[in-house]
N, C-alpha and C positions, 0 to 999 in steps of 0.2 A: 827645379823648375821640376813641378812633376803632374802629370796626365792623368786621372783614373777613369774608364766606361765600366759597364755593364756589356756584355755583348756572349747568348751562345748559354747563360750562365755562371758563366764565370765572370767573376770579380778582379778585373785587372787594373793593376800602379804600373806608367812609366816614371823614371826617371828621367827627363828627355837629355841631362848630360853627362849622365857614365855611361845612358843606353840600357840599363839596367829595370832590368821588366818581371816583376812581382804579379805573379797570382793566390789569391789570399780570401777568408772568408768573409763574412758577411759585417762582423763587428772589427776586422784589421782596418778591414776596407772604410766603414767609419771612422774610424780616430784619426788613419790617414789625411782622411779630409779633412778630420776638424785639425788637427796637428800644433800646423804652426800660426792658426788665428787667433788659438782657445787654452786656457793653462787645462794642469792637467785636474784640476778640480772640473775645472767645467765641464772636461770628457770627460770624465766618471760618473758626474751627473745626467749627463747626457745620456751615455750608454746605460745604463745603470737603468733609468726609466724608458730608454727604448727596449731594450732586451730582458725587465721582468720575467717574463714569460719564459723565457729561457734559462733563465736561469745562473745568468752571467754574472761573475764576483768581482769582486774592484778587487782581488786577487790574479783572474784573469786580465783585466785591466791591464794592472800595473805589469803584466809578463809585457802584453802587445808592448807598452810602451815602452818596458828596454830594448828588444825588439828592433824597436824604429832605430832609438838611441844610437843599438850597436852598425844599425847598419846606415846611419848619416854617418858617423865617425867611419866609416869604408869609402865613405862617396859611393853608396849603391842605391841614398835614400835623399834624396831633398840637396843635391850633392851641387854647387860653382860651376859658374861659368871657366872653363880653363882656356878656354881658343879663342873667347873675343879681342884676346890683344892682343894675339897673335895670328887673326885671318891674315892681316897685311903681308903678311912674312910666308903665310901661307900659300898665300895667291901667289907671289913673285916664283914658286917654284915647281907652276904653269906657266913655262917659257918655253917649252922647246916642244917641237910640233911633234906628235906621235902617230897622227892619224886625218887623210883627207876619205871627203865624198866627191867621189868622180859622176860630175854629172854627163855621162858617156849621152846622153839622147837626151835633147832639148824640145822634146815630139813625145805622145801616147796617142798607141793606136783603140783606145776608151778614152772617153770621154765624161769622167765624173764631175757627175752638180757639183758635190762641196770640195774640188780642190784645190791644194792651198798652190799653186805651183800654175793657175794659168791655163788647165787644162793638159798642162805636162808642158806647156812652152815658155812658163816663165818672164811674165809680161812682154810675149812676142816677140823672143830672142833665143828664136828654135832653130835648129842646128846638132849636127852629129860631128862627136870628139873624132879628130883623124886620131892612128895609131900615131902619131909625131910626137903632140900635144901628150895625150897619155902618158906615153914617157917621160918625158918631160917632168910630167907630173908626179910619176915616181922617183924622178932622180930627185926632185925637189922636195918633196917627202926626205930621201934618203939623207942628202945636203945639209936638213934642216931638222934631223936628228938626234942629233946629238952622241949621244953616250947608250940612249935608249937603243935598243936590239929587236923589243916584238912593237913592229907598226900593223895601222890598222887600213884596210883600204875597202872601202861601201861603192860599189856598183851600183848609182840611181838614175834617175829621171827629173820627167818623162816613163821608158820605159825602156829601162839596157837590153833587152832583149832584140830594139830594135836595130840595135851596134852589135847585137853581139858577139861578131868573128874579132872586132877590136876587143873585148872586153874578152879572149881568151887569148888574145894575143898577148897585152896587157900582162895579167898571168904567167905565163911564159917567162915576160922580158923580168917582169916582177925574181923569179926565180932565180934568172940570172942574178941580179942583182945583191940576192944574200947569202949567194957564196962570192963573192964580187967584195960584197962589207960586214960581212959578218950578220946582216938582217932577218928577223922571220918576218914575214906577210903572213896577214891572216887579212884573207877577202872574205866580204859581205854581197851578196844580193838584193837583193829589192826588187820583186818584180808580182807584176800581178795576173801573172800564171798563160796569159792568154798565147804565148807564142813557144812555150816551153815544149820542146819531143823529147827522144831521145838523146840526142847529143848534146842539149839542155843539162838533163838529169843527168848522164853519163860525169860531162864534163865537174860540172854543180857537185854533183854528190865525189869526186873525188880532192877537189881545189880548193871549197868555200866552205869556209871556217861557217857560216854562218847562209842560211840564207830567210829572207824575212818572204809574205806570203801573201800580199793583200786581197781579204776576204772578207766580206760584211757580216755572216753570217748565213741566217734561212735566206729560200730562193728569194719570196719579196720582199724582204729586207736587202739583197746582194744589189737584184737588177733594180729598185728600187733609182736608184744612188748610181752606182758603177754601170754604167750604160756603152756598149760601142756605138760610133760613129757614127754607125746608121741610125741608132736612138732604139736598140736593141737590149735585151737584160745581156748579162756575160758568164752568168749562176753556168749554166751547161756547157759554158766553152773553156771554162777555167776549173772546174771539179776532180774530170778521170785526172788532167796532169798535174793535181795537185796532190792528188792519193796517191799515183803513179812515181812521184819524187823523193815523197813524206817517204815510204814504201819501201822505196831501196834504197834509202840513205841513214837504215840503221838508226844504231847512237849520236852520228852527229847530228851537231844544232842546226837548227830553225824554229824558227815559229809564223804562225797565222797573225796575221796583223788588220782588227779590223777599225772600223767605226762608228760609233754612233750617234743618230740626231734627235732631230724630234717625233722624227718618225718611228722609230721604235727604240723609246724609254725605256720596255722589256729590254734591254738588251742582254738580260742573262737568256735567254730563250734562245740567242744570235751564238753565244757561248755555247751553251749546252749543244747547242746543234754542230758545231765546230765538233766540238768532244764525242758528243755521236758518229762523226762521223768519219772518225779516229784520226784525228788530229789531237793530241793530250798535251802543245805547247800551246797556248793560244793568248791574246792577245785582242781588250778592245776598249779604244780611245775615243772620251767623247767630244765632239767635232769644233773644233775653233772659227769662226769665222763671224764675220760681221750681223750684227743684230739686226733687224728686220728681214732678214735672209728665211724664207720659210720652214725650214729648216734646223734653224737655231733654237740653241738647247735658253731656258732663261731662268732666273733666279729662282721663278714658282718652281720650277722642276727639281732640285736639290732636296730636297722632302724623298720626293721617291725614286728617286737617284741614289741616294741614301740607303733607302729600304734596300734597292734593289744590289749594292753593295754587299749588304749583308746577305741576303738572299742566295748570291751567288757563292757565297764562302761557306754559308749552309751547307747546300747542293755538295760541294766539295767537297767538304769537311765525310758527308756523309758517304759521297764514292768510295774516297776512300776507305772507310772503314770495311768498305765492300768487296777492297780491291780491286777497284775501277776509275781509279785517282786519271788526276788531268790534274798541269799546272795554269796556273792562270799569271802573267807576265808581272802584276802591282800588289801580286802575290806575295812574290819571290823575295824575301827577306831573310839576312845571313845576322843572327846575333849575333855572334864573334866571330867570323872568320870576313868579315868586310860588307862596304866595300871600307879605303882606310881613311881617316879622317879630314886626309890631302882634301877625298875628292868630296867627301863630305859638308865644308868647310866652303873649297871651292868652286864646287860648280861642277861641270861638265866638262868643261873645256873648251864653250865654244871662244872661238877667238885671241885663242894659245894656244893651246895642246891640239886643236882643230880647225882645221878650215873646208874650205865647198873648193868645189874650181869648174866651171864651165865647160865647156864646149871649146869655147874660144881659149882659154887657159887662164878666164879672170879669177880673184881670188875673193870669198869671203867670208863675215864671221863661220857661218853655218848657212846650209843649204837650205834653210826656212828664213836668211836673208838674200839668198839670189834673188837677181832683177829687181833690188830696191840700188838705185844710184848710188847712192850717198849713203849704202854699206859697201859698199863696191872697195876693198882696201890694197888693193895689190896685183900682179903675175906672174906666172910659173917662170918668167926669161927674167923682169927687172924685180923680181919679190914684194916685197912688202913698200907703197909707196902712199898709203895717207894713215901714217902713223897713230894721227889723231883718232880715227878711228877704230882703229885696237886700243888704244892709251884707256877706252873706258870698258874696254873689257880688263884688262892688265892692271886697274890702279883700283875703277871696282869690280862691280859683282862676284859676291859674295855672299852667305850670309849674312851680315852684322852690315853690308851696303842695301839689301833690301828693305825698305819702309816699314812692311810688319815683319818680320824673318824674326827681329830680337829675343822676344817676347812669345811666341810658342814652341810649344814642345814637340812638334815637326819638324824643324827644322835639319836635323840632325841626318833626316828618313830623304828630306826634297829637296835637300840641298838652296833655295830660293826658288825652288822652280824654271820656269823654262823662261831663256831672255828675251826669245823671236817674241813669244804667248803677251811677255810682259810690256813688249815694244809696241806691237801692232794691237793691243788692246784697250795700252795707257798711255802709250808714244810713252814710255820713261824703261830703260831695262830694269830700276830699280824702284819701280812701284809692280809690286803685286797684281799678275793677275787671280783675284778675288774667287771667282768661279772653279780656279781651275786648281786654288788650294785648299776651298771646302772638300771639294768628291774626289783630292791625294788627302786630304787628312781620313777622311773615312777607308778609305781602305788601306791607308798605314794599319789603325785598328783594324781589320778586319785581317789582315796578313799577323796580325801582332797573336789575334785570338789564332790562328792554322796553325800557331809556334806555340804559343798554351799548350794547343789539345795535342798535339804532335808530342812533346811532352809530358804529359801527364799519362798516356797513352802510356807511354813507356816504364810507367812509376809500377 
């Protein structure tokens, strides 16, 4: 399966199954497009007619056809899918827990209109996680991690800084467990920034492997959706906090995580605002919500949003050439080093490698299922008590169980998309969230174009 597209003057051909990417001239691009449905004679006649004034000869066409055959034999073009028959076996390798999302606070000091967590309280299940529950959650992770050495813990909410002292104590406890069990914990903090102070900055920049900072971009964009409990905008309350944390963080990982809605479909301006404010690691996600909400995105918005993603890629390329580059999360594609094929086929590990823990110690397949009683799978004291829920993720939930993924050129880049988005939009984790898929395919095209531009600039 191949995918062809033109962007920023590049003719790009992607071989979906091998992951090979080819940047070709116009003639080769057209020949590849005709290759599987036409004879050599038909291809030759068509190309000679189209490029009569360019001086293209039969010998030129024959050379391109020979190159295509060579690439096909090498498995770099028109390659067969080697993964479908073994997808189930690959999924079974996702059987050992490696990460937990600790909901240390079901509560928030903000009142974001689009919050998937019910203003941080998860269907009325408000509360703060005790140190005892948190320690038991880390013990549970270690006990169920098998031979895995590297473990991940995300402090999440609501707003985790509402329970900051417990977060710090849990990091200290994790460091003790590292020595005792020969494990390595990577801690992550996700915060809205209101309560960031010198202690949060110092501790986070010393102990957190990554920090996710929630910000929607321009003041008017951010303040429209991310308000305080009193209804005021929060941009001014967080901007300096974020700048101080990032400036002090050095080379350690962080990224700005924003959401765009119907109110800021021109979200490129918000990404650029973050970059111009000194934040070079950016992310912006489309809102996921019920249709009919005033801020909901619609199918009619897709063409414009696709244009925005292309516009962002071109601006990033321009700034990179000027030495003022920045990163956008969805454009970070590694064509040679990962992720591994297991992750590409089996997905994010929801319900298999990853679980969410509530303040009372209940377990859910991931943070986006918390609060949905039908998705409760157990607790940190008794373990998994609802195997029937997790079996849906263990036995299905890969790119070949999704209804529209098998024939999609992008499947090995998105791993079938988000199971929670699928369930919440279609009632089934294996029925894809088509709106999200369409945007993700465009992001992949832009990301690949940036890699092609980077490679060609080095030649």
